[in-house]
N, C-alpha and C positions, 0 to 999 in steps of 0.2 A: 595461624594460617592466613592466607591472602583474604579469604572471605570474612574472617573475623576482623581483620584490620579494616576492611571495607565498611563493615557494620559500625566500627568505632568512628571512622571518618564521617559517615553519614550522620551519626549522633551529634558530632561536633557541628556539622553544617546545619543540622536542624535547629541548633541554638542560635544560628546566625540568620535564619531565613524563615519566611512564612510558608514557602513551598520550595520543592527541588525538582528541576528537570534534569534527568539523567540520560545520557547517551552512552551505552555500553556495547561492546562487541557481543557479549554473551548474555542471553536472557537470564541465566542463573544469577548474574551480578545485579540485574534489575530487581529480582526477587529478594535478594539479600539486602539490597539498599532499602527496599520498602519495609522489610522486617526491622531494620535498625533505625528507621526514621521515626521522629515524633511529629512530623508535619507531612502533608501529602507529597507523594513522589509521582511525577509524570514520567512515563516511559517515552523519551524523546526519539528513540530508535534503538533496536537491538537486532540480533541476527534472526529472531523468530517473528517479531511483530514491529509494526510502525503505526501505532494507534493515532498519533497526532496527525499523520498524513491522511489517514482515513477520515478523521473529523473534517478536515478541510475539503476532502473529496465529497463527503456527504453534503456539506454546505453548498458546494458548487452544483451538484446535481439538483438539489432543492431549488437553487436559484434559477437554473436553466429549464427545469421541467415543472416546477411548482409542486413536486411530490418526490418521494423516494420509494415508497412501497410500490412494488410491481415493476419498477424500472429494471430493464435487463442490461446488465453490464458484462462484457466479455473481457477477461484479462488474458493477454497474449504475451508469451515469452518464457522466461524462467520463473517457475513458481517460487516466490521468495517471501520475505517478511511483509512487504507491501501487499502482496496477494493475500496472505493470511489475514491481515487486518481488514481488507475488503470483504473477505468471507465472513469475518466476525461482524462487520458492519451490516452485511446482508442479513445475517441471522438475527440481529437486533432490530432491523428496520423493515424487513420484508423485501429488500432489494434482491433480485435474482442474479447470482454471480455464476458465470460459466468460465472455466479455466481451460484455455488451449495452450498447454505447455508441454513440450517434449521432455523436460526434465525439471527436477526440483532441487533447490539447495538443501543439502542434508540437514543443516541446522534449522531449517524452516519446518521440517516435518511435524505435524500436529494432528495425528489421526483422530484424536478425540474431538477436535474442532470439526474436522471434515465429516465425521459420522453424525454429529449433532446437526450440522447444516444440511447434510443430505436428507436426514429424517424430517427436517423442517421444510424441505422443498426449496431451499434458497441457494443451493450449491450443486454443481455437477461439473465433471471433467469431460472434455470433448476432444476427439482427435479429428474432427471435421471442421477445419478452420473456416472455410468459406461459408459453410452453413451456420456456424456460430456467429460470424460477423453479420450475416443476413438477418439473424434473429435478434439483433442487439439494438438498444438505444444508445449505448455508449461502448466504445472500445478503448482499452486502457493498456499501456505497456510501460515497461521500466527498463533501465539499462541492464545489459547482460555482458558487457565487455570489461567490467571492473575486476579483472582477474590477471594472473600472471600470463606471460606471453604464450606459453604452450597451451594453457587452458583457453586463452582468448582465441587462438587459431582454431581449436576444436569447436568452440561455441559458435564462431562465425559460420563454420560448415554446417553445424546442426541447426542453428537458429535463423539463418538468413531467409529460409522459406516463411518464417513467421514475422518478417519485417512489415510494419505498417507503411504501406506505400500506395501510390495512385492506382496500381493494378488491383491490389487487394480490396481497396475501398471504392473502386469505380461504381458509381451509381448507388452507393449505399447512403441511406439517410441516417447517419450516426454522428454523434459527437465524439471527439478524440481527446483522451486525457493521457497525461504523462506526469509523473511526480517530479521530474527534472532533477539534475541536468540531463538533457537529451544528448545522445551520441548520434548525430545525424549521419545517415548512411549505414547504420548498424541496426538498432531495433526500430528505427523510424527514419523515413526519408526526410530531407530538408523541405521538400515540397509539401509534405503532410504537416510538418510543424507550422508552416505558414498558411495552411489551407483554411478557408472560412469555417470549416467544421471543427477546427482545433480550438479547444477552450483551455489549453494547458496554462496560459498566462493568467487567465482569470482564476484558475485552480491554484496557481502559486500565490496569487494575492490573497486568496481566501485562507491560506495557511496562517497569515497574520491575524485576520479577523476571527477565525475559529479559535486560535490560541488565546486571543484576548478574552473571548467568551469563556474558555476553559479556566483560565486564571481567575476571572471574576466568580465563576461558579465555585471553585475550590476555596476561594476566600470568603464565601458566603455573601457576596455582593449582589447576587441575582436571586 
């Protein structure tokens, strides 16, 4: 089968490498890769999670606020793999994540995660966008137009009210994050990308530094 072949390929790559970073479309493939590997496997991105993105995000939040625990982050847009990893990060660090999302990518659904985070008091969903923003230290969005034309048109209609723009963020003392690339004029306005409150380019730089730290940790060098 395809998954058995994947396991064999990962066993071969394990002999060539000290660690493996895998980016797969499906989370099941990441799991099978990890099962077949004899070296650490990093999930570089899949349809359910994006943990390396969340590590860089935590580093950025720590850098800007001097702490992570108790920081209030609101994720706005489509609930996706990045959102799941932010919820996981909140559960592990005490960061409080509010999700204002009119829809969720079906592959991203993880009810076990949401229940655990709700019980810990680090996650909630909200349909009150302006209230959620007003109660935030950080607002975060991701692209939602990476779809076929018909779906893109529907999403524009559904999600345009959730765009991060000057009107939504007027007078708000928040920092703005985006995992990039940004689609200006869709999930975020160009004005907000360049706003002094935007930290998304520091955030993208910290993907490099957090990944270096992760690699050193997995190699036993820290």
